[in-house]
C-alpha positions, 0 to 999 in steps of 0.5 A: 457083907462078910466076915467079923473078927471078935478079938477073944480078949476084948469083944469090941475090937473087933475088925470086918473083912468082905467075902471078897479079902476073906476068901483066899485070905482063909485060901492063904492059911491054908496053903501054908499048913497054918490050920486044919482042914476042918479049920479050913472049912468052917472058916469060909462059913459066914457065923461061923463061930470057928476060933483061932487061938491066940499061938495060932494067930500069932503063927499066921501073923510072923506067917503074912509078915516073913512069906506072905507080905514081903513079895507083895508090891503096895498095890498087889492082891493076891488070887483065890488060886494062890498067884498074885496080882497089880492090876488094879479090881475094875470093880467088876462082877465076873456073875459066871462059875467059869469066872467066879473067881475073879471076883476074890482078892486078899489086898495088900492092906487087909494082909496088913490089918489082918497081921497086925490084929493076928499081933496083938489080940487074944485069937479070934472068933469068925463071925 
């Protein structure tokens, strides 16, 4: 399960992201101040149909390319709290509330894919 990001200019162009990568991605956007709090909250909800404009998508791409990706080694992941780790994800599913944040991390490869999508889409809708 996860989220589908649909290009507003081409409904057949869709990228998929799982929950584990998407939630830290939204938190990256929050820390960068790129979207308002209401939409950020909606982005965490599956099938919210929240829209990001073409101009906003370009700003997201630029921020990822200039401020996030340069500091991430190839094997790095951005954790839910914004910290960076190069420790590989071992697939452990953390069930306890105090450890559940360990389930979430945005992999560099995903962030590169998302940045590329944002550079070329006509905005997107989250489903």
